[in-house]
N, CA, C and O of each residue as an XYZ file, in Angstrom:
852
protein
N     -17.835    -38.760     -4.233
C     -16.735    -38.140     -4.640
C     -16.188    -38.590     -5.832
O     -16.210    -39.812     -5.979
N     -15.623    -37.817     -6.867
C     -15.086    -38.239     -7.999
C     -13.911    -37.457     -8.483
O     -13.923    -36.239     -8.312
N     -12.871    -38.047     -9.086
C     -11.747    -37.029     -9.550
C     -11.662    -37.055    -11.143
O     -11.951    -38.028    -11.839
N     -11.227    -35.854    -11.581
C     -11.218    -35.640    -12.896
C     -12.425    -35.784    -13.749
O     -12.474    -36.590    -14.678
N     -13.502    -34.907    -13.384
C     -14.769    -35.052    -14.159
C     -14.937    -33.823    -14.930
O     -15.181    -32.768    -14.345
N     -14.835    -33.877    -16.088
C     -14.957    -32.747    -17.001
C     -14.081    -31.521    -16.588
O     -14.436    -30.379    -16.298
N     -12.809    -32.090    -16.644
C     -11.625    -31.039    -16.221
C     -11.525    -30.413    -14.774
O     -10.616    -29.641    -14.468
N     -12.640    -30.847    -13.810
C     -12.562    -30.555    -12.569
C     -11.732    -31.588    -11.674
O     -12.005    -32.784    -11.780
N     -10.781    -31.192    -10.841
C      -9.906    -31.974    -10.339
C     -10.659    -32.977     -9.328
O     -10.372    -34.173     -9.379
N     -11.579    -32.526     -8.448
C     -12.320    -33.326     -7.596
C     -13.760    -32.823     -7.481
O     -13.958    -31.621     -7.305
N     -14.731    -33.654     -7.569
C     -15.980    -33.217     -7.552
C     -16.864    -34.141     -6.608
O     -16.707    -35.361     -6.567
N     -17.808    -33.456     -5.852
C     -18.501    -34.164     -4.947
C     -19.885    -33.604     -4.731
O     -20.098    -32.433     -5.047
N     -20.914    -34.410     -4.177
C     -22.301    -34.061     -3.889
C     -22.516    -33.902     -2.545
O     -22.178    -34.780     -1.751
N     -23.075    -32.816     -2.178
C     -23.674    -32.638     -0.758
C     -25.142    -32.254     -0.903
O     -25.446    -31.105     -1.222
N     -26.010    -33.146     -0.686
C     -27.352    -32.958     -0.953
C     -27.630    -32.612     -2.544
O     -27.287    -33.346     -3.471
N     -28.284    -31.415     -2.672
C     -28.316    -31.031     -4.063
C     -27.162    -30.209     -4.450
O     -27.111    -29.822     -5.618
N     -26.261    -29.902     -3.655
C     -25.115    -29.039     -3.952
C     -23.901    -29.807     -4.626
O     -23.524    -30.927     -4.282
N     -23.399    -29.109     -5.543
C     -22.027    -29.722     -6.425
C     -20.842    -28.873     -5.733
O     -20.734    -27.649     -5.795
N     -20.058    -29.674     -5.127
C     -18.768    -29.180     -4.684
C     -17.599    -29.569     -5.690
O     -17.411    -30.714     -6.102
N     -16.865    -28.492     -6.016
C     -15.727    -28.563     -6.929
C     -14.419    -28.176     -6.098
O     -14.353    -27.238     -5.304
N     -13.430    -29.027     -6.406
C     -12.011    -28.657     -5.544
C     -10.969    -28.731     -6.744
O     -10.879    -29.687     -7.514
N     -10.230    -27.626     -6.786
C      -9.148    -27.653     -7.815
C      -7.985    -27.747     -6.956
O      -8.003    -27.177     -5.865
N      -6.884    -28.469     -7.373
C      -5.730    -28.685     -6.563
C      -4.545    -28.070     -7.555
O      -4.491    -28.038     -8.784
N      -3.726    -27.651     -6.662
C      -2.379    -27.206     -7.219
C      -1.222    -27.273     -6.192
O      -1.449    -27.243     -4.982
N       0.120    -27.373     -6.749
C       1.215    -27.435     -5.744
C       1.472    -26.104     -5.277
O       2.088    -25.987     -4.217
N       1.079    -25.029     -5.932
C       1.362    -23.530     -5.540
C       0.192    -22.605     -5.962
O      -0.462    -22.822     -6.982
N      -0.015    -21.680     -5.222
C      -1.140    -20.698     -5.682
C      -0.469    -19.867     -6.812
O       0.665    -19.419     -6.642
N      -1.135    -19.664     -7.928
C      -0.840    -18.898     -9.051
C      -1.917    -18.416     -9.799
O      -3.056    -18.731     -9.454
N      -1.729    -17.696    -10.776
C      -2.875    -16.963    -11.322
C      -3.811    -17.806    -12.227
O      -4.985    -17.509    -12.449
N      -3.064    -19.063    -12.806
C      -3.759    -20.139    -13.573
C      -4.735    -20.682    -12.647
O      -5.883    -20.902    -13.034
N      -4.339    -20.936    -11.358
C      -5.262    -21.748    -10.352
C      -6.510    -20.830     -9.993
O      -7.624    -21.327     -9.832
N      -6.282    -19.545     -9.881
C      -7.301    -18.577     -9.577
C      -8.398    -18.642    -10.683
O      -9.599    -18.845    -10.506
N      -7.759    -18.434    -11.833
C      -8.667    -18.358    -13.120
C      -9.412    -19.664    -13.204
O     -10.586    -19.628    -13.571
N      -8.822    -20.863    -12.887
C      -9.448    -22.113    -13.005
C     -10.674    -22.187    -12.013
O     -11.779    -22.616    -12.345
N     -10.337    -21.701    -10.708
C     -11.285    -21.788     -9.735
C     -12.517    -20.803    -10.010
O     -13.670    -21.169     -9.782
N     -12.260    -19.727    -10.437
C     -13.289    -18.556    -10.841
C     -14.098    -19.134    -11.932
O     -15.320    -19.024    -11.830
N     -13.531    -19.816    -13.104
C     -14.458    -20.380    -14.069
C     -15.254    -21.394    -13.386
O     -16.421    -21.447    -13.775
N     -14.859    -22.361    -12.301
C     -15.676    -23.239    -11.822
C     -16.994    -22.654    -11.097
O     -18.007    -23.336    -10.947
N     -16.884    -21.447    -10.707
C     -17.937    -20.673    -10.226
C     -19.035    -20.561    -11.217
O     -20.113    -20.200    -10.745
N     -18.994    -20.768    -12.357
C     -19.947    -20.696    -13.284
C     -20.846    -21.849    -13.216
O     -22.010    -21.764    -13.609
N     -20.314    -23.003    -12.695
C     -21.116    -24.267    -12.321
C     -21.709    -24.308    -11.172
O     -22.874    -24.699    -11.090
N     -20.995    -23.907    -10.086
C     -21.528    -24.035     -8.693
C     -20.809    -22.999     -7.891
O     -19.709    -22.554     -8.220
N     -21.511    -22.609     -6.760
C     -20.908    -21.613     -5.811
C     -19.929    -22.351     -4.808
O     -19.160    -21.674     -4.125
N     -19.947    -23.602     -4.720
C     -19.173    -24.280     -3.772
C     -17.796    -24.668     -4.404
O     -17.578    -25.806     -4.820
N     -16.938    -23.718     -4.447
C     -15.661    -24.007     -5.216
C     -14.637    -23.855     -4.119
O     -14.718    -22.942     -3.297
N     -13.537    -24.884     -4.110
C     -12.620    -24.739     -3.175
C     -11.202    -25.013     -3.851
O     -11.073    -25.843     -4.750
N     -10.173    -24.270     -3.363
C      -8.848    -24.575     -3.964
C      -8.169    -25.418     -2.837
O      -8.344    -25.231     -1.632
N      -7.415    -26.317     -3.366
C      -6.531    -27.181     -2.213
C      -4.985    -27.069     -2.524
O      -4.546    -27.347     -3.640
N      -4.168    -26.641     -1.462
C      -2.792    -26.394     -1.593
C      -2.030    -27.090     -0.638
O      -2.560    -27.491      0.399
N      -0.797    -27.281     -0.893
C      -0.076    -27.885      0.183
C       0.030    -26.953      1.464
O      -0.116    -25.740      1.316
N       0.284    -27.499      2.731
C       0.301    -26.517      3.682
C       1.639    -25.772      3.539
O       2.700    -26.315      3.230
N       1.453    -24.356      3.822
C       2.749    -23.583      3.471
C       3.751    -23.838      4.734
O       3.373    -24.206      5.846
N       4.883    -23.617      4.415
C       6.010    -23.398      5.325
C       5.917    -22.333      6.249
O       6.164    -22.453      7.449
N       5.564    -21.297      5.695
C       5.475    -19.965      6.376
C       4.277    -19.984      7.114
O       3.389    -20.737      6.714
N       4.071    -19.254      8.181
C       2.956    -19.016      9.111
C       1.808    -18.521      8.353
O       1.894    -17.664      7.474
N       0.654    -19.136      8.754
C      -0.632    -18.554      8.118
C      -1.076    -17.160      8.634
O      -2.027    -16.511      8.199
N      -0.184    -16.785      9.689
C      -0.419    -15.287     10.149
C       0.450    -14.460      9.498
O       0.393    -13.278      9.837
N       1.275    -14.775      8.615
C       2.429    -13.950      8.023
C       1.609    -12.838      7.158
O       0.465    -13.091      6.780
N       2.170    -11.735      6.894
C       1.476    -10.789      6.063
C       1.078    -11.336      4.712
O      -0.039    -11.099      4.251
N       1.952    -12.047      4.085
C       1.643    -12.627      2.746
C       0.469    -13.562      2.796
O      -0.337    -13.483      1.869
N       0.258    -14.460      3.775
C      -0.882    -15.497      3.886
C      -2.003    -14.836      4.345
O      -3.073    -15.267      3.916
N      -2.040    -13.815      5.174
C      -3.210    -13.000      5.630
C      -3.769    -12.330      4.220
O      -4.977    -12.267      3.995
N      -2.832    -11.867      3.347
C      -3.390    -11.106      2.061
C      -4.008    -12.235      1.128
O      -5.051    -12.020      0.511
N      -3.361    -13.390      1.051
C      -3.882    -14.431      0.203
C      -5.201    -14.870      0.710
O      -6.157    -14.964     -0.060
N      -5.299    -15.153      2.025
C      -6.671    -15.447      2.474
C      -7.628    -14.505      2.221
O      -8.747    -14.870      1.861
N      -7.323    -13.188      2.372
C      -8.304    -11.966      2.168
C      -8.702    -12.107      0.553
O      -9.835    -11.873      0.136
N      -7.692    -12.489     -0.207
C      -7.962    -12.365     -1.748
C      -9.025    -13.550     -1.991
O     -10.048    -13.377     -2.653
N      -8.683    -14.757     -1.393
C      -9.516    -15.854     -1.747
C     -11.016    -15.535     -1.201
O     -11.984    -15.753     -1.929
N     -11.153    -15.054     -0.001
C     -12.534    -14.669      0.539
C     -13.186    -13.615     -0.286
O     -14.408    -13.594     -0.439
N     -12.332    -12.684     -0.854
C     -12.935    -11.814     -1.755
C     -13.486    -12.386     -3.089
O     -14.458    -11.896     -3.663
N     -12.832    -13.397     -3.513
C     -13.316    -14.218     -4.753
C     -14.287    -15.183     -4.479
O     -14.815    -15.829     -5.383
N     -14.627    -15.365     -3.012
C     -15.793    -16.204     -2.536
C     -15.311    -17.732     -2.792
O     -16.123    -18.614     -3.070
N     -13.939    -17.962     -2.677
C     -13.576    -19.287     -2.882
C     -13.200    -19.998     -1.548
O     -12.752    -19.286     -0.649
N     -13.331    -21.254     -1.349
C     -12.867    -21.795     -0.068
C     -11.509    -22.275     -0.101
O     -10.924    -22.321     -1.183
N     -10.913    -22.655      1.019
C      -9.426    -22.954      0.919
C      -9.139    -24.135      1.798
O      -9.393    -24.064      3.000
N      -8.604    -25.259      1.248
C      -8.113    -26.459      1.914
C      -6.677    -26.564      1.935
O      -6.034    -26.381      0.901
N      -6.115    -26.850      3.046
C      -4.600    -27.028      3.014
C      -4.296    -28.522      3.419
O      -4.806    -29.040      4.412
N      -3.383    -29.203      2.533
C      -3.126    -30.640      2.798
C      -1.544    -30.848      3.276
O      -0.591    -30.397      2.640
N      -1.457    -31.458      4.265
C      -0.228    -31.830      4.698
C       0.391    -33.195      4.204
O       0.053    -34.230      4.779
N       1.177    -33.227      3.284
C       1.538    -34.587      2.781
C       2.683    -35.189      3.591
O       3.016    -36.339      3.307
N       3.348    -34.520      4.604
C       4.342    -34.899      5.444
C       4.015    -36.146      6.441
O       4.863    -36.910      6.902
N       2.749    -36.192      6.656
C       2.116    -37.108      7.572
C       1.382    -38.362      6.807
O       0.873    -38.204      5.697
N       1.374    -39.500      7.430
C       0.770    -40.581      6.814
C      -0.534    -41.046      7.861
O      -0.302    -41.332      9.036
N      -1.723    -41.078      7.370
C      -2.018    -40.607      6.164
C      -2.126    -39.016      6.052
O      -2.216    -38.342      7.078
N      -2.116    -38.473      4.874
C      -2.032    -36.902      4.802
C      -3.120    -36.317      5.491
O      -4.224    -36.861      5.448
N      -2.932    -35.257      6.129
C      -3.835    -34.466      6.919
C      -4.464    -33.385      6.106
O      -3.827    -32.741      5.273
N      -5.792    -33.192      6.379
C      -6.407    -32.076      5.623
C      -7.210    -31.173      6.593
O      -7.850    -31.583      7.561
N      -7.081    -29.851      6.183
C      -7.614    -28.945      7.053
C      -8.531    -27.848      6.105
O      -7.946    -27.149      5.277
N      -9.718    -27.771      6.254
C     -10.508    -26.720      5.622
C     -10.303    -25.440      6.357
O     -10.735    -25.332      7.505
N      -9.653    -24.430      5.752
C      -9.358    -23.271      6.460
C     -10.592    -22.397      6.549
O     -10.922    -21.829      7.591
N     -11.231    -22.318      5.453
C     -12.635    -21.586      5.415
C     -13.455    -22.031      4.070
O     -12.911    -22.457      3.052
N     -14.776    -21.866      4.239
C     -15.567    -22.318      3.261
C     -15.895    -21.131      2.079
O     -15.572    -19.961      2.286
N     -16.410    -21.450      1.118
C     -16.705    -20.327      0.123
C     -18.145    -19.664      0.444
O     -19.249    -20.149      0.196
N     -17.872    -18.546      1.001
C     -19.103    -17.821      1.276
C     -19.201    -16.505      0.766
O     -18.206    -15.857      0.442
N     -20.440    -16.055      0.676
C     -20.496    -14.603      0.263
C     -19.719    -13.575      1.090
O     -19.625    -13.710      2.310
N     -19.191    -12.601      0.471
C     -18.343    -11.539      1.383
C     -18.807    -10.247      1.211
O     -18.963     -9.763      0.090
N     -19.048     -9.629      2.280
C     -19.443     -8.161      2.298
C     -18.234     -7.423      1.964
O     -17.278     -7.598      2.720
N     -18.097     -6.667      1.024
C     -17.009     -5.977      0.633
C     -17.002     -4.600      1.290
O     -17.457     -3.596      0.743
N     -16.398     -4.632      2.620
C     -16.430     -3.392      3.458
C     -15.337     -2.354      2.890
O     -14.359     -2.803      2.293
N     -15.481     -1.118      3.055
C     -14.421     -0.171      2.752
C     -14.157      0.684      4.082
O     -14.998      1.055      4.901
N     -12.735      0.905      4.087
C     -12.262      1.765      5.217
C     -12.541      3.198      4.945
O     -11.898      3.738      4.045
N     -13.348      3.825      5.556
C     -13.361      5.266      5.600
C     -12.190      6.162      5.852
O     -11.917      7.222      5.289
N     -11.492      5.479      6.891
C     -10.323      6.211      7.491
C      -9.191      6.260      6.361
O      -8.497      7.244      6.103
N      -9.140      5.037      5.751
C      -7.888      4.990      4.689
C      -8.189      5.859      3.563
O      -7.355      6.521      2.945
N      -9.575      5.806      3.317
C      -9.930      6.670      2.068
C      -9.716      8.105      2.473
O      -9.106      8.852      1.707
N     -10.158      8.520      3.579
C      -9.802      9.883      3.826
C      -8.308     10.241      3.762
O      -7.881     11.272      3.242
N      -7.489      9.209      4.389
C      -6.089      9.471      4.344
C      -5.618      9.669      2.858
O      -4.934     10.656      2.587
N      -5.932      8.843      1.972
C      -5.487      8.886      0.611
C      -5.953     10.270      0.032
O      -5.135     11.055     -0.448
N      -7.288     10.538      0.094
C      -7.889     11.878     -0.265
C      -7.006     13.023      0.126
O      -6.610     13.852     -0.694
N      -6.658     13.050      1.615
C      -5.930     14.192      2.084
C      -4.489     14.166      1.434
O      -4.001     15.211      1.002
N      -3.888     13.096      1.375
C      -2.675     13.068      0.667
C      -2.463     13.556     -0.723
O      -1.487     14.206     -1.098
N      -3.601     13.132     -1.542
C      -3.806     13.790     -2.753
C      -3.952     15.285     -2.890
O      -3.312     15.978     -3.681
N      -4.928     15.738     -1.972
C      -5.082     17.083     -1.986
C      -3.739     18.012     -1.385
O      -3.613     19.204     -1.666
N      -2.866     17.334     -0.603
C      -1.840     18.040     -0.091
C      -0.574     18.005     -1.166
O       0.444     18.628     -0.864
N      -0.633     17.319     -2.349
C       0.273     17.466     -3.246
C       0.249     18.398     -4.335
O      -0.831     18.620     -4.883
N       1.336     18.998     -4.739
C       1.284     20.114     -5.811
C       0.922     19.435     -7.146
O       0.073     19.877     -7.920
N       1.692     18.252     -7.353
C       1.524     17.576     -8.589
C       1.854     16.106     -8.518
O       2.057     15.630     -7.401
N       1.930     15.344     -9.564
C       2.242     13.997     -9.514
C       3.629     13.688     -9.832
O       3.897     13.338    -10.982
N       4.610     13.781     -8.885
C       6.050     13.531     -9.048
C       6.544     12.122     -8.867
O       7.732     11.826     -8.998
N       5.660     11.318     -8.581
C       5.918      9.852     -8.240
C       5.694      9.166     -9.826
O       5.013      9.652    -10.729
N       6.437      7.970     -9.858
C       6.095      7.029    -10.717
C       5.501      5.853    -10.309
O       6.080      5.237     -9.414
N       4.475      5.398    -10.761
C       3.707      4.277    -10.431
C       4.566      3.050    -10.316
O       5.222      2.770    -11.319
N       4.682      2.216     -9.195
C       5.434      1.019     -9.146
C       6.770      1.263     -8.682
O       7.489      0.305     -8.395
N       7.251      2.652     -8.559
C       8.618      2.823     -8.362
C       8.977      2.480     -6.962
O       8.263      2.836     -6.025
N      10.202      1.714     -6.778
C      10.638      1.301     -5.584
C      12.151      1.680     -5.338
O      12.694      1.366     -4.278
N      12.833      2.369     -6.347
C      14.199      2.691     -6.133
C      14.268      4.336     -5.744
O      15.299      4.868     -5.332
N      13.242      4.904     -5.908
C      13.226      6.433     -5.667
C      12.311      6.713     -4.442
O      11.346      5.995     -4.181
N      12.649      7.742     -3.744
C      11.946      8.264     -2.581
C      10.543      8.815     -3.135
O      10.497      9.608     -4.076
N       9.564      8.400     -2.568
C       8.219      8.714     -2.842
C       8.086     10.342     -2.357
O       8.509     10.729     -1.268
N       7.584     11.014     -3.114
C       7.237     12.445     -2.826
C       5.808     12.479     -2.323
O       4.843     12.402     -3.084
N       5.711     12.605     -0.943
C       4.522     12.752     -0.163
C       4.193     14.191      0.068
O       5.040     15.076     -0.050
N       2.827     14.432      0.432
C       2.596     15.630      0.693
C       3.408     16.520      1.803
O       3.617     17.732      1.754
N       3.809     15.594      2.814
C       4.727     16.117      3.965
C       6.035     16.414      3.353
O       6.594     17.481      3.605
N       6.635     15.410      2.447
C       7.823     15.857      1.943
C       7.880     17.113      1.008
O       8.771     17.960      0.945
N       6.853     17.038      0.383
C       6.645     18.354     -0.569
C       6.553     19.626      0.342
O       7.135     20.657      0.006
N       5.917     19.558      1.344
C       5.761     20.857      2.231
C       7.131     21.033      2.880
O       7.531     22.167      3.143
N       7.825     20.008      3.133
C       9.340     20.344      3.671
C      10.225     20.887      2.730
O      11.090     21.700      3.057
N      10.033     20.407      1.345
C      10.900     21.030      0.331
C      10.707     22.491      0.104
O      11.623     23.263     -0.180
N       9.409     22.831      0.252
C       8.951     24.285     -0.004
C       9.656     25.036      1.247
O      10.404     25.980      0.993
N       9.472     24.700      2.399
C      10.094     25.402      3.563
C      11.585     25.438      3.321
O      12.211     26.468      3.567
N      12.154     24.405      2.871
C      13.690     24.428      2.683
C      14.110     25.408      1.595
O      15.186     25.998      1.683
N      13.300     25.586      0.597
C      13.484     26.541     -0.552
C      13.434     27.918     -0.029
O      14.216     28.792     -0.401
N      12.416     28.112      0.918
C      12.315     29.534      1.530
C      13.512     29.823      2.393
O      14.009     30.949      2.431
N      13.989     28.772      3.108
C      15.113     29.141      3.993
C      16.398     29.363      3.284
O      17.298     30.081      3.719
N      16.434     28.640      2.060
C      17.568     28.729      1.171
C      17.644     30.160      0.561
O      18.727     30.718      0.388
N      16.456     30.730      0.243
C      16.273     32.010     -0.432
C      16.530     33.100      0.557
O      17.328     34.011      0.337
N      15.754     32.967      1.770
C      15.896     34.175      2.716
C      16.756     34.030      3.863
O      16.929     35.025      4.566
N      17.350     32.892      4.175
C      18.201     32.577      5.282
C      17.168     32.245      6.426
O      15.990     32.015      6.154
N      17.661     32.229      7.734
C      16.944     31.874      8.906
C      15.608     32.725      8.952
O      15.549     33.930      8.706
N      14.576     31.935      9.296
C      13.279     32.329      9.558
C      12.411     31.767     10.567
O      12.661     30.652     11.025
N      11.402     32.444     10.958
C      10.480     31.996     11.912
C       9.223     31.399     11.274
O       8.740     31.893     10.255
N       8.667     30.260     11.928
C       7.482     29.732     11.328
C       6.474     30.619     10.803
O       6.113     30.515      9.631
N       5.979     31.508     11.607
C       5.081     32.744     11.169
C       5.467     33.469      9.793
O       4.615     33.844      8.988
N       6.788     33.617      9.622
C       7.214     34.290      8.518
C       7.087     33.233      7.369
O       6.639     33.595      6.281
N       7.462     31.958      7.579
C       7.436     30.908      6.507
C       5.755     30.862      6.099
O       5.387     30.817      4.925
N       4.963     30.877      7.073
C       3.543     30.600      6.866
C       3.073     31.795      6.000
O       2.184     31.629      5.165
N       3.692     33.060      6.201
C       3.108     34.087      5.324
C       3.496     33.898      3.958
O       2.842     34.443      3.068
N       4.662     33.060      3.652
C       4.875     32.828      2.332
C       4.020     31.629      1.706
O       4.060     31.413      0.495
N       3.312     30.925      2.503
C       2.418     29.866      2.010
C       2.774     28.600      2.443
O       2.250     27.629      1.898
N       3.627     28.444      3.387
C       4.221     26.978      3.668
C       3.068     26.108      4.388
O       3.070     24.878      4.327
N       2.111     26.828      5.055
C       0.867     25.924      5.501
C       0.953     25.919      7.019
O       1.834     26.480      7.670
N      -0.110     25.188      7.525
C      -0.228     25.212      8.915
C       0.700     24.104      9.605
O       0.835     24.087     10.829
N       1.311     23.210      8.796
C       2.035     22.239      9.465
C       3.542     22.751      9.517
O       4.408     21.979      9.928
N       3.835     23.902      9.151
C       5.027     24.516      9.113
C       5.954     24.155     10.414
O       7.044     23.585     10.373
N       5.303     24.592     11.512
C       5.899     24.448     13.052
C       6.263     22.997     13.327
O       7.323     22.683     13.869
N       5.348     22.131     12.934
C       5.732     20.663     13.340
C       6.726     20.059     12.469
O       7.491     19.194     12.897
N       6.754     20.510     11.158
C       7.853     19.996     10.319
C       9.067     20.517     10.756
O       9.984     19.711     10.920
N       9.277     21.766     10.992
C      10.547     22.462     11.542
C      10.954     21.615     12.756
O      12.077     21.115     12.803
N       9.999     21.436     13.802
C      10.190     20.982     15.159
C      10.749     19.578     15.145
O      11.772     19.252     15.748
N       9.908     18.669     14.321
C      10.231     17.341     14.204
C      11.467     16.966     13.415
O      12.188     15.989     13.616
N      11.622     18.076     12.306
C      12.730     17.697     11.542
C      13.138     16.416     11.106
O      14.265     15.943     11.257
N      12.005     15.784     10.464
C      12.002     14.262     10.158
C      13.232     13.885      9.188
O      13.875     12.845      9.330
N      13.472     14.769      8.262
C      14.572     14.487      7.228
C      16.043     15.034      7.636
O      17.060     14.827      6.974
N      15.976     15.747      8.805
C      17.253     16.304      9.262
C      17.751     17.547      8.505
O      18.943     17.852      8.519
N      16.709     18.345      7.764
C      17.197     19.370      6.866
C      17.378     20.750      7.777
O      18.239     21.560      7.435
N      16.675     20.961      8.764
C      16.410     22.064      9.532
C      17.266     21.998     10.936
O      17.475     20.996     11.619
N      17.709     23.366     11.179
C      18.469     23.550     12.452
C      17.841     24.709     13.265
O      17.604     25.772     12.692
N      17.558     24.541     14.602
C      17.021     25.637     15.415
C      18.220     26.371     15.870
O      19.050     25.818     16.592
N      18.364     27.783     15.415
C      19.436     28.480     15.724
C      19.113     29.433     16.839
O      20.102     30.006     17.298
N      17.993     29.723     17.363
C      17.547     30.662     18.369
C      16.002     30.427     18.625
O      15.324     29.592     18.025
N      15.557     31.276     19.594
C      14.140     31.011     20.114
C      13.253     31.203     18.906
O      13.046     32.324     18.443
N      12.719     30.074     18.386
C      11.861     30.025     17.202
C      12.293     30.441     15.990
O      11.536     30.917     15.144
N      13.632     30.272     15.825
C      14.287     30.630     14.576
C      15.053     29.550     13.949
O      15.838     28.841     14.578
N      14.784     29.429     12.571
C      15.293     28.150     11.941
C      16.030     28.426     10.804
O      15.732     29.388     10.095
N      17.136     27.552     10.500
C      17.858     27.711      9.301
C      17.959     26.290      8.652
O      17.553     25.261      9.192
N      18.505     26.361      7.521
C      18.816     25.116      6.637
C      20.083     24.719      6.722
O      21.020     25.496      6.536
N      20.253     23.238      7.065
C      21.603     22.764      7.232
C      22.270     22.530      6.002
O      21.593     22.070      5.082
N      23.605     22.788      5.798
C      24.412     22.718      4.496
C      23.991     21.375      3.824
O      23.709     21.359      2.626
N      23.953     20.360      4.516
C      23.653     18.994      3.753
C      22.239     19.022      3.163
O      21.961     18.221      2.270
N      21.354     19.874      3.599
C      20.005     19.840      2.995
C      20.073     20.421      1.542
O      19.192     20.065      0.759
N      20.920     21.173      1.174
C      21.106     21.843     -0.188
C      21.194     20.545     -1.149
O      20.464     20.423     -2.133
N      22.054     19.693     -0.808
C      22.261     18.611     -1.608
C      21.164     17.599     -1.688
O      20.951     16.926     -2.697
N      20.510     17.527     -0.633
C      19.336     16.482     -0.491
C      18.140     16.881     -1.254
O      17.526     16.012     -1.873
N      17.693     18.268     -1.277
C      16.526     18.798     -1.913
C      16.873     18.785     -3.197
O      15.969     18.787     -4.033
N      18.110     18.769     -3.573
C      18.347     18.732     -5.246
C      17.906     17.476     -6.051
O      17.804     17.428     -7.276
N      17.642     16.400     -5.115
C      16.973     15.171     -5.573
C      15.783     15.318     -6.169
O      15.384     14.426     -6.918
N      14.999     16.491     -5.933
C      13.746     16.721     -6.406
C      13.793     18.008     -7.209
O      13.299     19.033     -6.740
N      14.362     17.992     -8.386
C      14.444     19.068     -9.194
C      13.257     19.900     -9.715
O      13.313     21.120     -9.868
N      12.173     19.133     -9.976
C      11.025     19.539    -10.391
C      10.302     20.268     -9.442
O       9.737     21.322     -9.734
N      10.282     19.708     -8.177
C       9.662     20.358     -7.102
C      10.462     21.634     -6.616
O       9.921     22.685     -6.273
N      11.686     21.423     -6.632
C      12.536     22.715     -6.120
C      12.384     23.814     -7.028
O      12.258     24.950     -6.572
N      12.382     23.573     -8.434
C      12.188     24.650     -9.533
C      10.859     25.334     -9.409
O      10.685     26.540     -9.584
N       9.842     24.368     -9.059
C       8.475     25.069     -8.904
C       8.565     26.021     -7.770
O       8.269     27.194     -8.001
N       8.948     25.662     -6.532
C       8.919     26.360     -5.403
C       9.822     27.706     -5.389
O       9.504     28.751     -4.822
N      10.930     27.493     -6.074
C      11.911     28.660     -6.258
C      11.264     29.789     -7.130
O      11.401     30.983     -6.862
N      10.565     29.326     -8.166
C       9.738     30.204     -8.938
C       8.586     30.941     -8.268
O       8.297     32.120     -8.471
N       7.879     29.985     -7.334
C       6.784     30.519     -6.627
C       7.263     31.632     -5.590
O       6.594     32.638     -5.355
N       8.487     31.349     -4.997
C       9.018     32.340     -4.182
C       9.341     33.659     -4.812
O       9.120     34.709     -4.208
N       9.871     33.627     -6.040
C      10.233     34.726     -6.887
C       9.056     35.427     -7.282
O       9.136     36.645     -7.444
N       7.978     34.834     -7.459
C       6.643     35.268     -7.967
C       6.088     36.240     -6.799
O       5.627     37.367     -6.981
N       6.228     35.572     -5.562
C       5.633     36.206     -4.414
C       6.376     37.585     -4.054
O       5.776     38.559     -3.600
N       7.579     37.553     -4.279
C       8.423     38.876     -4.074
C       8.074     40.052     -5.119
O       8.378     41.221     -4.881
N       7.512     39.710     -6.118
C       7.139     40.696     -7.119
C       5.988     41.366     -6.697
O       5.496     42.250     -7.399
């Protein structure tokens, strides 16, 4: 084993295999780039980091471990709080089969197909995301705003879709009110809330007007 060999922090030989370990006090982009560059020399590349304060089972660390495995890097954790320092090889650099989730893919495709247009801004965290479900609820709200209390079958005839009944019944956003057997109206507070989606509301109001002609 040797340290600082041609810019590699630690190098070692295991039979005919060259092992390279890159060390840093924290995981960052520079370390990942450095480790991936070492893969041009050998497949046996590890990164070594201080043992984290948070649990290795935390969401963040599960994602970190998944990323390193996807990059086919090994991970070594070092505890310097003990004498002598303790070292744990969490996993070795191994080829990883990149499996894809068909269920999650179907969910994304279904959500894309259920949206009228793209009213969201990528990376937005301060604004409510417009999902297909929310969009459907806004359409129903616009119908009730225009025509007053209606039944699910009447709404569906206007094109609100097969989920109309469940959206009204579950009333996830608190916009709807059941005022009779199978009869629903729009709560007064909903008028202000749907105004937060002006482009969507404008589209559905126009759609409703066009349907009336």
